Structures are given as C-alpha cells and as structure tokens.
C-alpha positions in Angstrom: -75.2 26.6 26.1 -73.5 28.0 23.1 -76.1 30.0 21.2 -73.9 30.2 18.0 -74.4 26.5 17.2 -77.3 24.9 15.4 -80.2 23.6 17.5 -81.6 20.1 16.7 -84.6 20.4 14.5 -86.2 19.7 11.1 -84.5 20.6 7.9 -86.3 21.8 4.8 -83.5 22.6 2.4 -80.7 20.6 0.8 -77.5 22.0 -0.7 -77.3 21.9 -4.4 -74.8 19.3 -5.6 -72.1 20.7 -7.7 -71.3 24.3 -8.4 -72.9 26.1 -11.4 -71.5 29.3 -12.8 -74.5 31.2 -11.4 -73.0 30.5 -7.9 -70.8 33.6 -8.4 -73.4 35.9 -9.8 -73.6 39.0 -7.6 -70.6 37.9 -5.5 -68.1 40.6 -4.7 -65.8 38.8 -2.3 -64.8 35.2 -1.5 -64.0 33.9 2.0 -62.0 30.7 2.6 -61.5 28.4 5.6 -57.9 27.2 6.0 -57.6 23.6 7.4 -59.0 20.8 5.2 -60.0 23.5 2.7 -56.7 25.0 1.5 -54.3 22.9 3.5 -54.4 19.6 5.4 -52.4 17.7 8.0 -50.5 14.6 6.7 -50.4 12.3 9.8 -47.3 10.5 8.3 -45.4 13.7 8.9 -46.2 13.9 12.6 -44.0 12.5 15.3 -44.9 9.1 16.8 -45.6 8.7 20.5 -45.4 5.2 22.0 -47.9 4.8 24.7 -49.2 1.6 26.3 -48.3 -0.4 23.2 -49.8 2.0 20.8 -48.2 4.2 18.2 -49.9 7.6 18.1 -49.2 10.4 15.5 -49.1 13.5 17.6 -47.0 16.6 18.4 -46.8 15.5 22.1 -43.2 14.3 21.8 -42.0 17.7 20.8 -44.0 19.3 23.7 -42.6 16.7 26.1 -39.0 17.4 25.1 -39.5 21.2 25.6 -41.2 20.5 29.0 -38.3 18.4 30.0 -36.1 21.5 29.9 -38.2 22.8 32.8 -38.2 19.5 34.7 -35.6 16.8 33.8 -37.3 14.3 36.0 -40.5 14.3 34.0 -41.4 10.9 32.5 -43.3 10.7 29.2 -46.2 8.5 30.5 -46.9 11.0 33.3 -46.7 13.9 30.9 -48.9 12.2 28.2 -51.7 11.3 30.6 -52.0 14.9 31.9 -51.5 16.4 28.5 -54.3 14.3 27.0 -56.7 15.0 29.9 -56.1 18.7 29.8 -56.4 18.8 26.0 -59.7 17.0 26.0 -61.2 19.3 28.7 -59.8 22.3 26.8 -61.5 21.4 23.5 -64.8 20.6 25.4 -64.7 24.0 27.0 -64.2 25.8 23.7 -67.0 23.8 22.1 -69.4 24.4 25.0 -68.7 28.1 25.4 -68.3 28.8 21.7 -65.1 30.8 22.3 -61.5 30.5 21.3 -59.0 29.9 24.0 -55.4 30.6 23.2 -53.3 27.5 22.6 -50.7 28.8 25.1 -53.4 28.6 27.8 -53.7 24.9 27.3 -49.9 24.5 27.9 -50.2 26.7 31.0 -52.8 24.3 32.3 -50.6 21.3 31.6 -47.8 22.9 33.5 -50.1 23.7 36.4 -51.5 20.1 36.5 -47.9 18.7 36.5 -46.7 21.2 39.0 -43.8 22.3 36.8 -42.2 25.7 36.8 -43.0 28.8 38.8 -46.5 30.3 38.6 -45.0 33.7 37.7 -43.4 32.2 34.6 -46.3 30.0 33.4 -47.6 32.5 30.8 -44.1 32.8 29.3 -43.4 29.0 29.5 -46.9 28.2 28.1 -46.3 30.3 25.1 -43.0 28.7 24.4 -44.5 25.2 24.6 -47.3 26.3 22.3 -44.7 27.4 19.8 -43.0 24.0 20.1 -46.3 22.3 19.5 -47.1 24.4 16.5 -43.7 24.1 15.0 -44.0 20.3 15.0 -47.6 20.6 13.8 -46.7 22.9 10.9 -44.2 20.4 9.5 -47.1 18.0 8.9 -49.2 20.6 7.0 -49.4 20.4 3.2 -51.4 22.3 0.6 -54.5 20.7 -0.8 -54.5 20.0 -4.5 -55.4 23.1 -6.5 -55.4 25.5 -3.6 -53.1 28.1 -5.1 -54.7 27.8 -8.6 -58.1 28.5 -7.1 -56.8 31.5 -5.2 -55.2 32.8 -8.4 -58.4 32.4 -10.4 -60.4 34.2 -7.7 -57.9 37.1 -7.7 -57.9 37.2 -11.5 -61.7 37.5 -11.4 -61.2 40.7 -9.3 -62.8 39.2 -6.2 -61.0 40.0 -2.9 -60.3 37.0 -0.6 -60.5 36.8 3.1 -59.2 33.9 5.2 -61.4 32.8 8.2 -59.7 30.2 10.3 -60.4 28.5 13.6 -56.9 28.2 15.1 -55.9 28.8 18.7 -52.4 30.0 17.8 -52.6 32.8 15.3 -48.9 33.0 14.5 -49.1 29.5 13.1 -52.0 30.4 10.8 -50.1 33.4 9.4 -46.9 31.3 9.0 -48.8 28.6 7.0 -50.4 31.2 4.7 -47.0 32.8 4.1 -45.2 29.5 3.7 -47.4 28.2 0.8 -47.4 31.5 -1.0 -51.1 32.3 -0.2 -50.4 35.7 1.4 -50.7 37.8 -1.8 -54.2 36.6 -2.4 -55.7 37.6 0.9 -56.9 41.1 1.5 -57.5 40.2 5.2 -57.2 37.3 7.6 -59.6 36.5 10.5 -58.1 34.1 12.9 -60.2 32.8 15.8 -57.5 33.4 18.5 -57.3 37.1 17.5 -61.1 37.4 17.8 -61.6 35.3 20.9 -64.5 33.4 19.2 -64.7 30.4 16.9 -66.8 29.7 13.8 -69.7 29.3 13.5 -70.0 32.5 15.6 -71.2 35.2 13.2 -68.6 37.7 14.6 -65.9 36.1 12.4 -67.9 36.4 9.3 -68.9 39.9 10.2 -65.3 40.9 10.7 -64.5 39.5 7.2 -67.4 41.4 5.6 -66.4 44.6 7.3 -62.7 44.2 6.2 -63.7 44.2 2.5 -66.7 46.4 2.7 -69.4 44.1 1.3 -72.8 42.9 2.4 -73.3 39.3 3.5 -75.4 38.5 0.5 -72.5 39.5 -1.8 -70.0 37.2 -0.2 -69.4 33.5 -0.8 -67.7 31.4 1.9 -65.9 28.1 1.0 -65.1 25.6 3.8 -65.2 21.9 4.7 -66.7 21.9 8.2 -70.5 21.4 8.0 -71.2 23.3 11.2 -68.4 25.9 11.4 -68.3 26.8 7.7 -71.5 25.7 5.9 -74.0 26.3 8.6 -72.1 29.2 10.2 -71.7 31.2 7.0 -75.3 30.6 5.8 -76.7 31.6 9.2 -74.7 34.8 8.9 -76.3 35.5 5.6 -73.5 34.5 3.2 -73.7 32.2 0.3 -71.9 29.1 1.3 -70.1 26.3 -0.6 -69.6 23.3 1.5 -66.7 20.9 0.6 -68.0 17.5 1.6 -64.7 15.7 1.1 -65.9 12.5 2.7 -69.2 12.4 0.9 -71.2 12.1 4.2 -74.1 14.4 3.2 -75.5 17.3 5.0 -77.5 16.5 8.2 -77.6 19.7 10.2 -80.8 21.7 10.7 -81.6 24.7 8.5 -80.2 26.8 7.1 -78.4 24.5 4.7 -75.5 25.7 2.5 -76.3 26.8 -1.0 -73.9 24.3 -2.6 -72.1 21.0 -1.9 -69.0 20.0 -3.7 -66.5 17.1 -3.2 -63.2 18.9 -3.9 -61.8 22.5 -3.8 -60.9 22.2 -7.5 -64.6 22.1 -8.5 -64.6 25.9 -8.0 -62.4 26.3 -11.1 -65.1 25.4 -13.5 -67.6 27.8 -11.9 -65.3 30.8 -11.5 -65.7 33.6 -14.1 -62.9 33.7 -16.7 
C-alpha cells in the first residue's frame, strides 16, 4: 500500500474556481509541474505502430529498431507484446509502491523477457534503449500556450521557480526544459528519477522548498494532475493551483487544492505586475 496517495473518504472542501490576485499574497516561490502544465505530447508527432490491424501512436518502433541491432531475428509482434506487458507491469509497480523506477530498468526487463543480449551488458543496453525511446518521445513534445510568458511574469515578480516533474528518465526532462528556453527561469529542478520517488510523495515538494529556502505555506504549486499535483502539494502544506484542462471537476478526498483553473494562461491575470 502506498501511503503517499489519498485514501477514499469524504471531502469537505472545494477548490475555488478561477484565480484571484490574492492567490499570490504571501507567496515567495512558485513551483511548476512539467507535462500537461508547461509542455504536452502531440500524438500526431509520434511514430505509428501497426499491430493486429490497429494504428498506435507510440515510441515502440524506435525502441524496436534499436533492439534489432542486438538481435536481427527479432520480429515486431514478438517485441511489441513483451514490451507492452513489461510496460504495464512497470507502471503498476510504480503506482503501487509510490516510487520512481528508472526508465532504463524497464528496457532491461524487456531485454530479459525476450532473452536478448548478455546479462552483463543489460544495464548498458537498457540505458541506450531508454535514450532511443526518449529521443523519439521528445520529438512529440510541444510547449503549452503561454508557458514561457507565465514563467517570465513569475520571474519579473521576483519569485523563484522550481520544476517538479514525474519523469523516469531525468536527462529527457532537463533536455526539454533547455530546448524550450525554460532553463533561465528555474532556480532548481526536482525530477522523480533523481529522487527515487514520484509525486504525490511529499519528499519532492520538500526538496523544492529546501532548494529555495521557503516554508510550505509560502509556496504555490501549479500542476494538472489532480492526485500528483493538486492533492500532493496541498497535503504537503503548499498552496495549490490545479489546472483542470478537461473540466472534470475535483473528486479526490480532502485536502482539496486552493484553486482550480482551466488553462495555464489564467495565471497571467493574477500575477503581480
């Protein structure tokens, strides 16, 4: 049982809809999630896998081609079945344990299941395959509208920013931040692979607070994931802004986030000049 996730139960509070200027009163630092907050994945930019008559947008073709360099006899269907099974079990394990497992470990497990390569080289080969996966993945990543403008405004207000991202291959997170010109705005970056835990575990928020030297009550966290960001940050004592991009409403137990908005750009009207 992962003790860092919300238990089922009643909920008393509701996040305030919209973001008033008072949201930033007393705030000395602003934390941001990465995926679906500052950037998103455009599925039209992903490779297409053809499997049992289906077309699937996935990085699997890139991983398959790299794995074929280790075993030229490997067929895509055999690879894709094992790749899918291992990936599903990998994500289930992370969720159940509340930990971050390195993306390279997933590739090592695929190699092991397929019996490809020498055991002594699995760690090296797994890392190379994870690089191939993430290289293909990153080509599909695009900035969300207003992301850089929001970061600029936060910086102009004299508030240090910290990135807190759940990603199991840290080099990719750093590369994405650099690629879109976000790097100058972040005083620190907390990436789950480097911590060994995933949001909503409080350790990630605590690491961010320690990096900028502020108390939890003086930090505001912005993110799109109801559990990892909104519930996690609020549970850790931060003021939380939940980006409800799909307008689904908040349904998790208390504590509820302080604010609920529909788009990142809504921060612009609330930020101090």
